[in-house]
Structures are given as structure tokens and as C-alpha cells.
C-alpha positions as CSV (number, residue, x, y, z in Angstrom):
1,M,-0.5,-0.1,0.1
2,K,1.0,3.4,-0.9
3,T,-0.1,6.8,0.9
4,L,0.4,10.0,1.2
5,F,0.7,12.6,3.3
6,I,-0.1,16.2,2.2
7,L,0.9,17.9,5.0
8,N,0.4,22.3,5.2
9,D,-0.6,24.0,8.7
10,P,0.7,25.2,11.5
11,P,3.4,23.7,14.1
12,Y,1.5,25.6,16.4
13,G,-2.5,26.2,17.3
14,T,-3.5,23.1,15.3
15,E,-2.7,19.2,15.7
16,R,-3.1,18.2,12.4
17,C,0.4,18.3,11.3
18,Y,1.6,16.0,14.4
19,N,-1.2,13.1,14.4
20,A,0.1,13.3,10.9
21,L,3.6,12.1,11.2
22,R,2.2,10.4,14.1
23,L,0.2,8.2,12.3
24,A,2.8,7.8,9.3
25,Q,5.1,6.6,12.0
26,A,2.4,3.6,13.4
27,L,1.8,3.0,9.9
28,L,5.3,1.3,9.1
29,K,5.3,0.1,11.5
30,T,2.5,-2.8,10.6
31,E,2.6,-6.1,8.2
32,P,4.4,-5.6,6.2
33,P,5.2,-2.0,6.0
34,P,3.9,0.2,3.1
35,E,5.7,2.8,1.5
36,V,4.6,6.1,3.5
37,S,6.0,9.8,2.1
38,V,5.2,13.2,3.9
39,F,5.5,16.6,1.9
40,L,5.5,19.6,4.0
41,M,4.7,22.2,2.8
42,A,4.6,25.6,3.4
43,D,4.2,26.5,7.7
44,A,4.5,22.9,7.9
45,V,8.2,22.6,7.2
46,A,9.0,23.0,10.7
47,C,6.9,20.6,12.4
48,A,9.9,18.3,11.2
49,K,12.9,20.5,12.5
50,T,14.0,18.6,15.5
51,G,15.5,20.6,19.1
52,Q,12.1,23.2,18.9
53,T,11.5,25.1,22.0
54,T,7.5,25.6,22.3
55,P,6.5,29.4,22.0
56,D,5.0,30.9,25.3
57,G,1.1,30.5,24.9
58,Y,1.3,27.5,23.4
């Protein structure tokens, strides 16, 4: 099975991007592992950056 996630939401203020990343990770743990692609555009690019600190108010 092939799955493509296209994410466009900002990393803060909504959890949709993080939920999509968690779903993609969970899919990779299934047998047989599917082809999973994640396309990050606009504000969603910041969701995948490691070492982030949450800004005040979130």
C-alpha cells in the first residue's frame, strides 16, 4: 500500500500536522510496511525540525 501525507498547517495552534506524522510512523510499524511519503509545505516544514522549543502561550 502507498500512502502520501501532504501537510500544510503550522506547527503550533493545531495538532493536525503532528497527528499526521504520528500516523505515518504508526503505519511504518505494520506488516508488511507500506510505502509512506510525507510532503511538508509552507508552515508545516517547521513540524519536522528537531530540537524545537515551544513558544510561550502554546
